[in-house]
C-alpha positions as CSV (number, residue, x, y, z in Angstrom):
1,M,28.3,67.9,2.3
2,Y,24.5,68.0,2.3
3,R,22.3,69.6,5.6
4,I,18.8,68.2,6.4
5,T,16.7,71.0,7.0
6,G,13.3,70.6,8.7
7,Q,11.4,70.3,11.9
8,A,13.6,68.8,15.0
9,I,13.0,64.8,15.6
10,N,12.3,64.2,19.2
11,L,14.0,60.8,19.2
12,R,13.0,59.8,23.3
13,Y,9.5,60.5,21.9
14,I,10.1,58.1,19.3
15,A,11.7,55.6,21.5
16,T,8.8,55.7,23.9
17,S,6.1,55.2,21.4
18,I,8.2,52.0,20.2
19,K,8.4,50.8,23.6
20,Q,4.4,51.1,24.0
21,D,3.6,49.3,20.7
22,I,6.1,46.2,21.0
23,Q,4.6,42.8,22.5
24,L,7.2,41.8,24.9
25,S,7.6,37.9,25.5
26,E,7.6,36.2,28.6
27,Q,11.6,36.1,28.7
28,S,11.7,39.9,28.3
29,L,9.2,40.7,30.9
30,H,11.1,38.5,33.1
31,I,14.3,40.3,32.7
32,I,12.2,43.9,33.5
33,K,10.7,42.4,36.2
34,V,14.0,41.1,37.8
35,A,15.8,44.3,37.1
36,E,13.1,46.7,38.3
37,F,13.0,44.7,41.6
38,G,16.4,44.7,42.1
39,I,16.7,48.5,41.3
40,K,13.9,49.0,44.0
41,H,15.1,46.8,46.9
42,G,18.8,45.9,45.9
43,Y,20.4,43.1,44.1
44,A,20.9,40.9,46.9
45,V,17.3,40.6,47.7
46,A,16.6,40.2,43.8
47,I,19.2,37.5,43.6
48,E,17.5,35.4,46.3
49,A,14.0,36.2,45.3
50,F,14.3,35.0,41.6
51,N,17.2,32.7,42.3
52,V,19.4,33.9,39.5
53,S,23.4,34.8,39.8
54,K,24.8,38.0,40.6
55,S,26.5,38.2,36.9
56,S,22.9,37.3,35.4
57,Y,21.3,40.1,37.6
58,Y,23.5,43.1,36.6
59,H,23.2,41.5,32.6
60,Y,19.4,41.9,33.0
61,R,19.8,45.4,34.6
62,K,22.0,46.4,31.7
63,L,19.4,45.3,29.3
64,Y,16.7,47.1,31.2
65,L,18.4,50.4,31.3
66,H,19.3,50.1,27.6
67,Y,15.4,49.2,27.1
68,K,14.2,52.3,29.1
69,E,16.7,54.6,27.2
70,H,16.5,53.7,23.5
71,G,13.7,51.0,23.6
72,V,15.7,47.8,22.6
73,V,13.6,45.0,23.7
74,P,15.7,43.0,26.4
75,I,16.4,39.8,25.1
76,L,19.1,37.2,25.9
77,Q,21.3,36.4,23.0
78,S,22.6,32.9,22.0
79,K,26.1,32.1,23.3
80,K,26.9,30.1,20.6
81,P,30.3,31.0,19.2
82,H,30.5,32.9,15.8
83,N,33.0,30.8,14.6
84,V,32.6,27.3,15.1
85,R,35.2,24.7,14.5
86,K,34.6,22.8,11.5
87,A,35.6,19.0,11.3
88,S,38.7,18.3,9.0
89,W,38.6,14.6,8.6
90,N,40.7,13.0,6.2
91,K,38.4,11.7,3.2
92,K,40.1,8.3,2.7
93,V,39.6,7.6,6.4
94,V,35.6,8.5,6.2
95,R,35.3,6.3,3.2
96,F,37.0,3.6,5.1
97,I,34.7,3.7,8.1
98,I,31.7,3.9,5.9
99,K,32.7,0.7,3.6
100,F,33.8,-1.1,6.8
101,R,30.7,-0.2,8.8
102,K,28.6,-1.6,5.6
103,S,30.4,-4.7,5.3
104,C,30.4,-5.5,8.9
105,P,26.8,-4.1,10.2
106,N,26.9,-2.0,13.4
107,I,30.2,-2.9,14.5
108,G,31.7,-1.0,17.3
109,K,34.5,2.0,17.3
110,S,36.9,0.2,19.2
111,K,37.0,-2.6,16.6
112,I,36.9,-0.2,13.6
113,K,40.1,1.3,15.2
114,Y,42.0,-2.0,15.1
115,Y,41.5,-2.1,11.3
116,L,41.7,1.5,10.6
117,D,45.1,1.8,12.1
118,K,46.4,-0.7,9.9
119,Y,44.9,1.1,7.1
120,C,46.4,4.2,8.2
121,E,49.6,2.7,8.7
122,K,49.6,1.2,5.5
123,N,48.6,4.2,3.5
124,N,51.0,6.5,5.8
125,I,47.8,8.6,7.1
126,A,47.6,9.9,10.6
127,S,45.4,7.7,12.8
128,I,42.5,9.0,14.8
129,S,41.0,8.2,18.3
130,T,38.0,6.1,18.7
131,G,36.0,9.4,19.5
132,T,36.8,10.9,16.5
133,I,35.6,7.6,14.8
134,Q,32.5,8.0,16.7
135,N,32.0,11.5,15.6
136,I,32.4,10.3,12.0
137,I,29.6,7.8,12.7
138,N,27.5,10.5,14.3
139,S,28.0,12.7,11.7
140,F,25.6,10.7,9.4
141,K,21.8,10.9,9.5
142,N,21.3,7.0,10.2
143,K,24.5,6.9,12.0
144,L,25.6,4.1,9.3
145,R,23.4,1.7,11.3
146,T,22.1,-1.5,9.2
147,K,18.4,-1.8,10.1
148,K,17.0,-5.2,10.4
149,S,15.6,-6.9,7.1
150,I,12.3,-8.7,7.7
151,K,11.1,-10.7,5.0
152,E,7.6,-10.1,3.9
153,V,5.2,-12.4,5.5
154,K,3.4,-14.7,2.9
155,H,0.0,-15.4,4.7
156,K,-1.7,-18.4,3.6
157,T,-4.3,-17.9,0.8
158,G,-7.5,-20.0,0.1
159,V,-7.6,-21.8,3.6
160,I,-10.6,-22.3,5.6
161,R,-10.5,-20.8,8.9
162,K,-12.4,-22.4,11.5
163,P,-15.6,-20.9,12.1
164,A,-16.4,-18.9,15.1
165,Q,-18.6,-20.6,17.9
166,Y,-18.1,-23.8,15.9
167,K,-18.5,-26.9,18.3
168,A,-18.4,-30.4,17.1
169,L,-21.3,-32.6,18.5
170,Q,-21.3,-35.8,16.6
171,S,-18.9,-38.5,17.0
172,G,-15.9,-38.1,14.2
173,E,-17.7,-34.8,13.0
174,C,-14.4,-32.9,13.6
175,V,-10.8,-34.5,14.1
176,A,-8.1,-32.3,15.3
177,L,-4.3,-32.8,14.9
178,D,-1.1,-31.3,16.8
179,S,2.2,-32.1,17.2
180,M,4.7,-32.1,20.1
181,E,8.5,-31.6,19.4
182,F,10.8,-33.2,22.1
183,R,14.6,-32.5,22.1
184,Q,17.5,-34.6,23.8
185,S,21.2,-34.2,23.0
186,G,20.8,-32.1,20.2
187,K,18.4,-34.6,18.6
188,K,14.6,-33.6,17.9
189,L,11.8,-36.2,17.7
190,Y,8.1,-35.6,17.3
191,V,4.7,-37.0,18.7
192,V,1.6,-36.0,16.7
193,T,-1.6,-36.3,18.1
194,V,-5.3,-36.9,16.6
195,I,-8.4,-36.3,18.8
196,D,-12.0,-36.3,18.2
197,E,-13.6,-32.9,19.1
198,A,-16.9,-34.6,20.2
199,T,-15.8,-37.7,22.3
200,G,-12.2,-37.4,23.1
201,L,-11.2,-40.5,21.3
202,L,-7.7,-40.4,20.7
203,F,-4.5,-41.5,18.8
204,A,-0.8,-40.5,18.9
205,R,2.3,-41.6,17.6
206,G,6.1,-40.9,17.4
207,T,7.9,-40.0,14.8
208,N,11.3,-38.6,13.7
209,S,10.0,-36.8,10.6
210,H,8.3,-33.7,10.6
211,T,7.0,-33.6,7.0
212,S,3.8,-33.4,5.6
213,Q,4.1,-36.8,4.1
214,E,4.8,-38.5,7.5
215,A,1.5,-36.4,8.9
216,K,-0.5,-37.7,6.0
217,L,0.9,-41.4,7.1
218,I,0.0,-40.7,10.7
219,L,-3.5,-39.7,9.6
220,D,-3.9,-42.9,7.6
221,K,-3.0,-44.9,10.9
222,A,-5.2,-43.1,13.0
223,Y,-8.1,-43.6,10.3
224,D,-7.2,-47.5,10.7
225,Y,-7.6,-47.3,14.5
226,L,-10.5,-44.8,15.3
227,P,-14.0,-46.2,14.8
228,W,-15.4,-44.3,12.0
229,D,-16.0,-45.1,7.9
230,N,-14.4,-41.5,7.1
231,F,-13.1,-38.2,8.3
232,N,-15.6,-35.5,7.4
233,T,-13.5,-32.3,8.9
234,I,-10.0,-32.1,9.8
235,L,-8.8,-29.3,12.1
236,T,-5.1,-28.2,12.2
237,D,-3.0,-25.1,13.1
238,N,-0.8,-23.4,10.4
239,G,2.4,-25.9,10.8
240,S,4.3,-26.8,7.3
241,E,3.5,-30.7,8.6
242,F,-0.2,-29.7,7.8
243,S,0.5,-28.6,4.2
244,K,1.5,-29.7,1.0
245,D,1.2,-33.8,0.6
246,F,-1.3,-33.7,3.8
247,A,-3.5,-31.0,2.3
248,K,-3.5,-32.6,-0.9
249,H,-4.5,-35.8,0.7
250,L,-7.6,-34.1,2.4
251,R,-8.4,-32.4,-1.0
252,D,-8.3,-35.6,-2.9
253,N,-10.6,-37.3,-0.2
254,N,-13.1,-34.6,-0.1
255,I,-11.9,-33.7,3.4
256,T,-12.7,-30.1,4.8
257,H,-9.7,-28.7,6.3
258,Y,-10.1,-26.1,8.9
259,H,-7.3,-23.9,10.2
260,T,-6.7,-22.1,13.1
261,Y,-6.2,-18.5,13.0
262,P,-2.3,-17.8,13.7
263,K,-1.4,-17.5,17.2
264,T,-4.4,-18.6,18.5
265,P,-4.0,-22.3,20.0
266,K,-7.4,-22.1,22.0
267,Q,-9.0,-22.8,18.7
268,N,-7.5,-26.3,18.9
269,A,-7.9,-26.4,22.7
270,R,-8.8,-30.4,22.7
271,C,-5.5,-31.1,21.3
272,E,-3.4,-28.9,23.2
273,R,-5.1,-30.2,26.5
274,V,-4.4,-33.8,25.6
275,N,-0.8,-32.8,24.7
276,R,-0.2,-31.8,28.1
277,T,-2.0,-34.9,29.2
278,I,0.2,-37.3,27.4
279,Q,3.2,-35.5,28.7
280,D,2.1,-35.9,32.2
281,E,0.8,-39.7,32.3
282,F,2.8,-41.1,29.3
283,M,6.2,-39.1,28.5
284,I,7.2,-38.7,32.0
285,K,7.6,-42.4,32.1
286,Y,8.5,-43.4,28.5
287,G,10.1,-40.3,27.0
288,N,13.6,-41.8,26.9
289,L,12.5,-44.6,24.8
290,L,11.4,-42.1,22.0
291,F,15.0,-41.5,21.7
292,S,16.5,-44.7,22.2
293,N,14.1,-47.1,20.8
294,I,11.1,-45.3,18.6
295,T,9.6,-48.7,17.9
296,L,9.3,-49.8,21.5
297,F,7.8,-46.4,22.0
298,N,5.1,-46.7,19.7
299,K,4.2,-49.9,21.3
300,K,4.1,-48.9,24.7
301,L,2.0,-45.6,23.5
302,M,-0.6,-48.0,21.6
303,Q,-1.2,-49.7,25.4
304,Y,-1.4,-46.2,26.6
305,L,-3.9,-45.3,24.0
306,H,-6.2,-48.5,24.5
307,W,-6.3,-47.4,28.6
308,Y,-6.9,-43.8,27.5
309,N,-10.1,-44.3,25.2
310,M,-11.2,-47.8,26.9
311,K,-10.9,-47.3,30.6
312,R,-9.7,-44.0,31.9
313,V,-12.6,-41.9,33.0
314,H,-12.7,-38.2,31.9
315,Q,-13.0,-35.0,33.8
316,R,-14.9,-33.8,30.8
317,F,-17.7,-36.4,31.7
318,N,-17.6,-35.6,35.2
319,N,-15.3,-38.8,35.7
320,K,-18.2,-41.1,34.8
321,L,-17.6,-42.2,31.1
322,T,-14.7,-42.9,28.9
323,P,-14.3,-41.6,25.4
324,F,-15.2,-44.9,23.7
325,E,-18.4,-45.3,26.1
326,Y,-19.4,-41.6,25.0
327,H,-19.1,-42.4,21.4
328,L,-21.5,-45.4,21.8
329,E,-23.7,-43.2,23.7
330,L,-23.7,-40.7,20.8
331,T,-23.7,-43.3,17.9
332,K,-26.4,-45.5,19.5
333,N,-28.1,-43.2,21.2
334,V,-28.1,-45.4,24.3
335,K,-27.7,-43.9,27.4
336,I,-24.8,-45.7,29.5
337,V,-24.9,-45.9,33.4
338,A,-21.7,-45.7,34.9
């Protein structure tokens, strides 16, 4: 047995000095404040003033008295149990859920249970509830989710975009194309429109094909119909019907091919507007012919185009000129009096 000799240690002095040096947290200061208020005015007043329960107040008071006597900082301890229950899932069941969830992406717990019960019965394993199945799924970091796979977008390279602030001024300087899709009884047919940006001269044709080869053929028909010796510039959107054979045809004939920017239909505004005009003035009457007799439909469409280009005055020209009259004004430099 050993005896420590020397000057007596004043424990009360040490505890007091410790209390003065410690930086108390907001929680500790609140505990002290509630306890001191209750000791001075009574627990009932403290409970009402600080909106705490009676048991909480006495717990705060106990911590406060321990702090005053021994210098132990009053801190609320976590209520989490020391011995936490650990999952005891059957490894075969867990592997089944993982495999099934991967083969059938994001399938729910209720549906998994149907197949899991059969698996457990076959392998003489105790089945589990849907809640336990969900707990197993939640135990994984990504919850066994299959994320949406997005294919890498292939941007068109080497295409010429329509220049900013570009505006065609001469007849035939820039011809714009677009296509409309119509559906009836599960069948899809199309009307391709060709319009001159400067004059508004229009050509259109119905077709049952949406290929670049068909778009090329319609462009050739438009060339035969419209009053120019050649096309200098073609404006289209980024549709597949204006690539491959259509684009090759333009390159072979040294025709500049402008593309609009993706999701920017206003860059091809003339076509977008004339599409609505055709729907309101022509398709409303002859739309069914497109599906029942496309040959007759195109015949009626040619009659409409003659009226549209030669006789129908346009708001664009203050309802005083037709597209063909404006074409003559631009090409012959002769002012036409309406």
